[in-house]
N, C-alpha and C positions, 0 to 999 in steps of 0.2 A: 436500075439500082444495083450496086455492087453487093457481093455476098456479105461483106462487112456491114454495109449500110442496112441490108435486110435483117441481119442478125441483131443489130442494135435496135432497130425499130420493133422487131418481134419481142425482144427482151423487155422493151418499155411497155408493150401492150399485154404481156403475159399475166401480170397481176389481175388485170380486168377480165381476161379469159377465165382465169381460175375463179373469180367472183361469179361470173356468169354460169360456169359449170356447176358450182355449188348451189346456186339458186335454182338451177334447172333440175338437179338431181336431189336436192335437199340433204346432201351428204358431202362433207369435205373430202373424205377418202375417195368416194366414187367420182366426184368432180375432178379431183386432182389426177386420178387415173386417166380420165378422158383428156385432160390437158396434156399429160405426158405422152399419150398416144398421138396427139396432134403434133407435138414437137418431133416425135419420131417420124411421122409421115412427111413432115416438111424437110427433115434431114435427108430422107430417102428421095424426095422429089420436091424441089423448091418452086416449080413452075407456077402452080396455082397461087401461092403466096406472092410471088414476084410479079405476076401478070394482073393481079387485082388492082383496083383503084387506089388502094393503100395497103401497107403491110398489115395494119390492124384488121382491115376488112378481109384480107387474104388469110390471116390466122384464124379468124372466126369462121371463114368459109370452109377451111379444111376441117375444123372441129365439127361443123354442122354435117359435113359429108360423112364423117366417121359416126356421128350420133345417129343419123337416119339409117346408115348402112347396118348398124347393130340393132336397129329396131327400137331405139330410144328406150332401152330396158330399165326397169326399176325392180330391184330385188325384193321378193316377197318377204316381208318381215313378220309374217304371222298374223296375229289378231290385235296387235297393239295400235297405238295412236298413229304411228307412221303408216301402217297398213291402211288405216282409214283415209289418211291423206292421199295415199297412192290410188285408192279407189275413186276418190274425187277427181284426181288428175286424169284417170282413164276416161272420164266422161267429157273432157274438154275436146273441142274440135281439133283435129290433127294439125300440128304446127302452130296453133294459135298462141300457145304459151311461149314458145320460142320467139315468135315475132314480137310479142309484148315485151319480153325481157330485153331483147336486142334494142328495141326502139325507146323504151321508157327508162330502163335501168342503165343500159350501156350507152344510151344517147346516140345511137346510129340513126341517120336519116332513113326515111322509107325507101329511098333509092338504094342506100347501102344495105338495108335489110333484104331487099329483093335480090341484091347481088350475092349476099351471104347465103341466102336460102335458095337461090336460083329459081325465083318465081317472078311474076310480073308485079309492077309497082301497085297496081290496083288490088291484087291479091294480098300483098303485104299489108296494105291499108285496111282491107276487110278483116284480115286475121287479127290485127291489133284491136280493132273495134269489137270484134266478136269475143276475144279473150277477156277484154276488160269487163264486158257485160256478164259473161259466164262466171267469172271469178267473183265479181261483186255480188252476184245472186246466190253463190254457193255457200258462203260462210259469213256469219257475223258473230261478234263477241265483245268481251270487255278488254279495254286497252289501257295500260298504265304508261304514262309519258314521263320520262326522266329528262328534263331539260331546264337549264338555269336561266336562259334568256326569255323574258316574259313575252316578248312579241313573237318569237319563234314558237314558244309553247302554245300561245293562242292560235297561231296559224295551224299548227299540227292538230290541235283539238278540233278546229273547224274541218280540216280535211278528213280526219277520222270519223267525225260525226256525219259528214256528208256521205260517207260510205255505208252508213247504217250501223256503225259500231258505237259502243258506249264507253266514254273515258271514265275510268275509275278514280283518277286523280292525276295531278301534276306535281312531281317532286323536283326540287332544285339541288338537293344534296343526297349523298349516299344513304345517310340515316333516315331521311324522310322517305326515300324510295322504299326502303325495307319496311318501314312502318305502314305505308300505304298498301304495299303488297300483302302484308299480314291481315290488314283490315278487310280487304276484298281481293280475292285471288284473281289476277288478270289472266286472260287467255292469250294475250300478246303483250310484249314489252317493246316500247319504242324509246331508245336511249341515246343521249348524247354521250360523248366520251369524257370531256372535261366539264366538271360541275362547279357550282358557285363557290364552294369552300375549298377548292382545289382537290376535292375527292374525285374518285374515278367512277364513271358510269359502268365501266367493265367490272370493277369490284362490286358495285351495287347489284349488277345483274347476276354475278356469280353467287353472291350471298342469297339473293332471292331464289335462284334455281336450286341452291343447296337446301333451302328451307322448304320450298313448295314443290320441287320436282321440275322436270324439263317442260318447256313451253317455248314457242317461237319468239325470237328476239330480232329486232332490227336496230343496228347501230348506225349513228349518224356522226360523220367526222369530216373535217376539212383535209385530212391526210390519209385517205384510204390505203395508199400504198404501204403505210407503216404497219397495217394489220394484215396485209396480204403477202407475207414473206414466205409462207410455207414452213416456217420454223416452229410453229406452235398451233394449237387448235384455233380455228378462225371462224368468224360468224358466217353463216350461209347467206345472210341478208345484210347488205352494207350500202348506205346511201352517202354520196359525197356532198359536202357543203361547197358552195350554195346549191340547194336542191330545188327542184321544180315540184309543183303540186302533182303533176303526172307521175313523177318518180315515186313520191311518197304513196300515192294511191295504189300504184302497181305493186310496190314492195309490201304494203300492208295486205293486199289481196293475196299476193304470193305466199307470204309468211303464214297466213291463216290456214293454208293448205297443209302446213306441217306443224304438228303439235309437239315436236321435240327439237332440241338444238344442242350442239356441243358447247360447253362452257369455254370461255376465252380467258386464258390466264394472263394477268398483267405482267 
């Protein structure tokens, strides 16, 4: 692969690395700092990225090397909600959360996960299974679903219920979402971007967070790259359409670990 081809491939994969980094750290700023350090490392030495099975795998492999070298640190935020989430994270088996995110959210195969993390295939598989169980057992709560397509909404309800959470309601419009959130405060919001009356799921979420305070949010969109530009606050948890049940389950479990999120300006 030529230098130009490698740069182009890495550029295409970068939004997804930034998504992964934010989900891993629970912070856009911290995640983006790690992504920037990854690019700097590749500029200094492109061999790892160039010699990997793909440029995307190489990009994530370099990131992972930096992540574990720095001890996968999470800044102590005191006694607030994020600190509680960090305390939960510290109880997870080492590397299990990374493996789960790589496999279920970023859609890497187990072979690719093992290459990125430099572990055996069997260990990657074990880590994914272990993380899923540990996170499902750790937290349960109330979930508000903002989705205008009835079949998708029913599917999301089923997935959320199977995880042991309770759905407080399903909203098809911005106004309906706000009304439902006021009636019963959700612990987590699962929101589509484009709603039935052409209103915005982003606006609905921002209104709810402004009214009720910060809480974890998962956005669902067919065009994730439009929200991963680095030009404005971005969601820590983002699922691409079409999604898989495994992706939703993983994202919900991940997001429940974090009880704050940055608002996303439309």
